[in-house]
C-alpha positions in Angstrom: -7.0 28.0 -18.9 -8.0 31.4 -19.7 -8.0 31.8 -15.8 -4.3 31.0 -15.3 -2.0 33.6 -13.5 -5.2 35.4 -12.7 -7.6 35.8 -9.4 -10.6 33.7 -9.6 -13.7 35.0 -7.7 -16.0 31.8 -6.4 -18.1 30.7 -3.3 -16.6 29.5 0.0 -18.0 28.6 2.9 -16.7 30.8 5.7 -16.5 29.7 9.2 -16.2 33.8 10.5 -16.2 32.9 14.6 -16.3 29.4 16.7 -19.9 27.5 16.4 -21.9 29.5 14.2 -23.0 28.7 11.0 -20.9 28.6 8.0 -21.4 31.9 5.2 -21.5 31.5 1.8 -19.5 34.1 0.8 -17.5 34.9 -2.7 -13.8 34.8 -1.9 -10.8 35.6 -4.1 -8.7 33.3 -4.7 -5.0 33.8 -6.0 -2.6 32.3 -8.2 -0.9 29.5 -7.1 3.0 30.4 -6.3 6.3 28.7 -6.5 5.2 24.6 -5.7 2.1 25.1 -5.4 -1.7 24.4 -7.2 -4.9 25.5 -7.9 -7.4 23.3 -7.9 -11.3 23.5 -8.7 -13.4 21.2 -6.4 -16.0 19.2 -7.3 -16.7 17.4 -4.3 -16.1 18.0 -0.2 -17.3 15.7 2.8 -17.9 16.8 6.0 -15.3 15.2 8.6 -15.5 15.0 12.6 -12.3 16.7 12.6 -14.0 19.7 10.8 -16.8 20.0 13.3 -14.0 20.1 15.9 -12.2 22.9 15.0 -15.1 25.2 14.0 -16.1 24.8 17.9 -12.8 25.4 18.9 -13.2 23.5 22.1 -10.6 22.2 22.6 -8.0 23.9 20.2 -6.7 27.5 19.2 -9.4 29.0 17.0 -8.5 30.5 14.1 -11.1 32.4 12.4 -12.1 33.8 9.8 -11.2 30.8 8.2 -12.1 28.3 5.5 -12.3 24.6 7.2 -12.6 21.3 4.7 -10.0 18.8 4.2 -11.8 16.1 2.5 -12.7 15.9 -1.2 -11.8 15.5 -4.8 -11.5 17.7 -7.6 -9.4 18.9 -11.0 -5.9 21.0 -11.5 -6.8 24.3 -12.4 -3.2 25.4 -13.3 0.1 24.8 -11.2 2.9 27.5 -9.9 6.7 27.7 -10.8 8.5 24.5 -10.2 5.2 21.5 -10.3 6.1 19.0 -12.7 4.1 15.9 -11.0 0.9 18.0 -11.9 -0.8 19.7 -15.4 -4.3 21.2 -15.4 -6.5 18.4 -15.9 -5.3 16.2 -13.4 -7.8 14.5 -10.8 -6.5 15.4 -7.7 -7.6 14.0 -3.9 -5.9 17.1 -1.4 -4.6 15.9 1.8 -4.3 17.3 5.3 -0.6 15.8 5.5 2.0 16.1 2.7 5.0 14.0 1.0 7.8 16.2 0.1 9.5 13.4 -0.5 13.3 14.7 0.1 13.0 14.4 4.4 14.1 11.6 6.7 10.8 10.7 6.7 9.5 10.7 3.4 12.5 8.6 2.6 11.9 6.4 5.7 9.5 3.3 5.0 8.5 3.5 8.6 7.1 6.7 8.6 4.8 9.5 6.9 5.4 12.1 8.9 7.0 14.5 6.5 9.6 17.1 7.9 8.1 19.9 5.1 4.6 19.7 5.6 3.6 17.1 8.5 -0.3 18.6 9.7 -0.1 22.3 11.4 -3.5 23.1 12.8 -3.0 26.7 13.9 -1.2 27.9 10.6 -3.1 29.7 8.8 -1.6 30.5 5.4 0.8 29.2 3.0 4.3 27.7 3.8 5.7 29.2 1.1 5.4 33.2 2.5 3.3 33.0 5.2 0.4 34.7 2.8 -2.7 33.1 2.7 -4.6 32.7 -0.8 -8.1 33.8 0.1 -9.5 37.6 0.7 -13.1 39.2 0.6 -12.4 42.7 -0.5 -8.9 42.4 0.2 -9.2 41.2 3.8 -7.7 37.7 4.3 -9.4 34.5 5.3 -7.6 31.9 6.8 -6.6 28.5 5.4 -7.5 25.0 7.4 -4.7 22.4 7.5 -3.3 23.3 3.9 -6.5 22.2 1.8 -9.6 24.8 2.7 -11.8 22.6 0.1 -15.0 24.3 2.0 -14.5 26.4 -1.3 -15.0 26.0 -5.1 -11.4 27.0 -5.6 -8.3 26.3 -3.1 -4.8 26.5 -3.7 -2.4 23.6 -1.8 0.9 22.3 -1.6 1.9 19.7 -4.6 2.9 17.8 -1.5 -0.1 17.7 -0.4 -1.7 16.7 -3.5 -2.6 12.9 -4.8 -3.1 12.2 -8.4 -5.3 9.7 -8.6 -7.1 7.3 -11.8 -9.5 10.2 -13.5 -11.6 7.3 -14.4 -12.3 7.4 -10.4 -15.7 8.5 -9.5 -14.8 12.0 -7.5 -17.9 11.8 -5.4 -17.2 8.4 -3.6 -13.5 8.5 -3.6 -13.0 11.8 -2.3 -13.8 10.1 0.9 -10.5 8.3 0.6 -8.5 11.9 1.1 -9.0 11.6 5.2 -11.6 8.5 6.4 -8.7 5.8 6.2 -7.6 3.2 8.2 -6.8 -0.3 7.5 -6.0 -7.5 12.6 -7.7 -11.3 16.1 -10.3 -9.4 18.5 -10.4 -5.9 17.2 -12.0 -2.9 19.2 -13.0 -0.1 17.6 -14.3 3.0 20.1 -17.2 4.5 19.1 -18.6 4.3 16.1 -18.2 7.2 14.3 -17.1 7.2 10.2 -13.2 6.3 11.3 -14.7 3.4 13.7 -16.6 1.7 10.9 -13.3 2.2 8.8 -11.3 0.2 11.1 -13.7 -2.3 11.2 -13.7 -2.4 8.0 -10.0 -2.6 7.7 -10.2 -5.6 10.4 -12.8 -7.7 7.9 -10.4 -7.4 5.7 -7.9 -8.5 8.1 -9.3 -11.4 8.7 -10.4 -10.6 12.4 -12.4 -12.9 13.9 -14.0 -11.3 16.2 -15.0 -7.1 16.2 -16.5 -5.6 18.9 -17.8 -2.5 19.1 -18.4 0.3 22.0 -20.8 3.1 21.8 -22.8 4.6 23.7 -25.6 5.0 21.1 -27.1 1.5 20.8 -28.5 2.4 17.3 -25.6 2.3 15.9 -25.0 -1.6 16.7 -27.5 -2.3 13.3 -25.4 0.2 11.2 -21.8 -1.2 12.6 -22.9 -4.6 11.5 -22.5 -3.5 8.1 -19.1 -3.3 8.3 -17.9 -6.6 10.6 -19.2 -6.1 14.0 -19.5 -9.2 15.3 -20.4 -7.7 19.1 -21.4 -4.3 20.9 -20.9 -3.0 24.6 -22.9 0.0 25.6 -20.6 1.7 28.9 -23.9 2.7 30.3 -24.7 -0.9 30.5 -22.7 -1.6 33.4 -21.6 -0.4 36.9 -17.6 -1.2 36.2 -15.0 0.5 33.3 -15.4 -0.3 30.3 -12.0 -1.7 30.0 -13.1 -4.3 33.0 -15.6 -5.5 30.8 -14.3 -6.4 27.7 -10.9 -7.6 29.5 -13.3 -10.1 31.0 -15.7 -10.5 28.2 -12.6 -11.4 26.2 -11.0 -13.4 28.8 -8.1 -11.1 29.3 -8.1 -8.3 26.7 -8.3 -7.3 22.8 -5.6 -8.1 20.9 -6.1 -4.9 19.4 -7.9 -1.7 19.8 -8.5 1.6 17.7 -9.7 4.7 19.4 -10.3 7.7 17.0 -13.0 10.4 18.7 -10.1 11.6 20.6 -11.6 11.3 24.1 -9.0 11.0 26.8 -11.3 9.0 28.7 -11.8 6.5 25.7 -8.0 6.3 24.8 -7.3 5.2 28.3 -10.0 2.4 28.2 -8.6 1.4 25.1 -4.9 1.3 26.2 -6.3 -0.9 29.2 -8.3 -3.3 27.7 -5.9 -5.1 25.3 -4.3 -7.9 26.2 -1.0 -8.2 28.4 1.6 -9.6 25.7 0.8 -8.7 22.6 -2.5 -6.6 22.8 -2.0 -3.2 21.0 -4.0 0.2 21.6 -3.8 3.0 18.3 -5.1 6.6 18.9 -6.1 8.1 16.2 -8.2 10.7 17.2 -7.2 14.7 17.9 -7.3 15.0 21.6 -8.1 18.5 23.5 -4.8 20.4 23.5 -4.7 20.1 27.2 -5.8 16.6 27.9 -3.5 14.4 29.8 -3.4 10.7 29.2 -3.0 9.0 33.2 -2.4 4.8 33.5 -0.5 2.7 35.9 2.9 2.1 34.4 2.3 -1.6 35.0 0.8 -1.3 31.9 4.0 -0.9 29.9 5.4 -3.3 32.1 2.8 -6.2 31.1 3.9 -5.8 27.1 0.7 -3.7 26.2 2.0 -1.7 23.6 0.7 2.4 23.6 0.9 3.4 20.1 -0.6 6.7 17.6 -1.4 6.7 13.7 -1.0 9.4 11.3 -3.4 9.1 8.2 -2.9 4.9 8.6 0.8 5.7 8.0 0.1 6.4 4.5 2.6 8.1 2.2 -0.4 10.5 0.8 0.9 10.6 -3.1 2.8 7.2 -3.3 0.0 5.1 -1.8 -3.4 6.7 -2.0 -3.7 6.6 -5.7 -3.2 2.5 -5.0 -6.2 2.8 -2.6 -8.1 4.6 -5.0 -7.3 1.5 -7.1 -8.5 -1.0 -4.9 -11.9 0.9 -4.7 -11.7 1.2 -8.6 -11.4 -2.8 -8.6 -13.9 -3.7 -6.1 -11.8 -4.6 -3.3 -13.0 -1.5 -0.7 -16.7 -0.6 -0.5 -17.1 3.4 0.0 -20.9 3.8 -0.8 -22.0 2.6 2.5 -20.4 5.1 4.1 -22.1 8.1 2.0 -24.8 8.4 3.7 -25.8 11.9 2.9 -25.0 13.9 -0.6 -26.3 17.5 -0.3 -25.7 20.5 -2.6 -22.9 23.1 -0.9 -25.3 25.6 -0.7 -26.9 23.6 2.4 -23.0 23.1 3.7 -24.4 23.7 7.3 -27.5 20.9 7.0 -24.2 18.7 6.6 -23.2 20.3 10.3 -26.6 19.5 11.9 -26.1 15.9 10.3 -23.0 15.3 12.1 -24.2 17.7 15.2 -27.2 15.4 15.4 -24.9 11.8 15.5 -27.3 11.0 12.0 -25.4 9.0 9.2 -22.3 8.7 8.6 -20.4 10.6 5.4 -22.4 13.9 4.0 -20.6 14.8 0.5 -21.6 17.9 -0.9 -21.8 18.6 -4.4 -20.5 22.2 -5.7 -22.6 22.2 -8.6 -26.1 23.4 -7.7 
């Protein structure tokens, strides 16, 4: 390509400070260095995680920064040592990587790559500790190694999944973050990841799926994803975990908590059944949050665990998830409730802050 090896100037949505509207700026994107890939982003979606780190209420503030981690694009150029990708390949960026060489990558039990595991505080490339984004020569920080709120971005090759070029990027882009795939299943708070958990529970044959949320209006939408029952904690005088234990005659089989709210995490664990109940934590909590529960909950053989990207290895497993969509085994369209041009990215933030819709996909072309 004519741009190979050259700096590209393009539009990016820059977060200059916490909680302030993003600003569309012209940025310079440097060529990729060793084991890096420069990607032309065609579609990017807004995830709650982007909003969480933009607000910077519970994490270390890193600004100015280009957020974004859920996207689909095409390889523009590759750096030295990159052999698995070539210009023109269709890819999904992923906030966690797979080097394929470390103990975790070689293990069937883990996707926590030693080299490319998510680091929310690092705003530079791991190869040389420098940013590939600048404005008038001043560096702009990266976000979780992806920074997809830019028409072009530079990403480590291990954080890119090569996918079927026939797959529509405006749909499968949501797979680069929003994935989770049990019996009585309990998603805590009905945000997109919880609804994905419902979809997975339905596919796994769960007979009863209970949604928990403070907004009763979300129940109707949740039914589309398999939700059979709904509980609003505000409708009860006792802790919601006690309500759930009573209505399930001893506790749910599985509970998934995706919000990162520490009280919801505790409720999810305390509502699972003795003996076999499993609570899975997905959301990112406040950095100072402390999980408190009675030790007897563990002695009664309840299980508390976390999951990271659904335990998927991004480069190995994500292409097959895309193929599931292509075979019509996975319905992504119902998760995408809004679409706006990239220039209206702040509209996407407003929609999410108001709790309207599930996923808003932004198209780079106006």
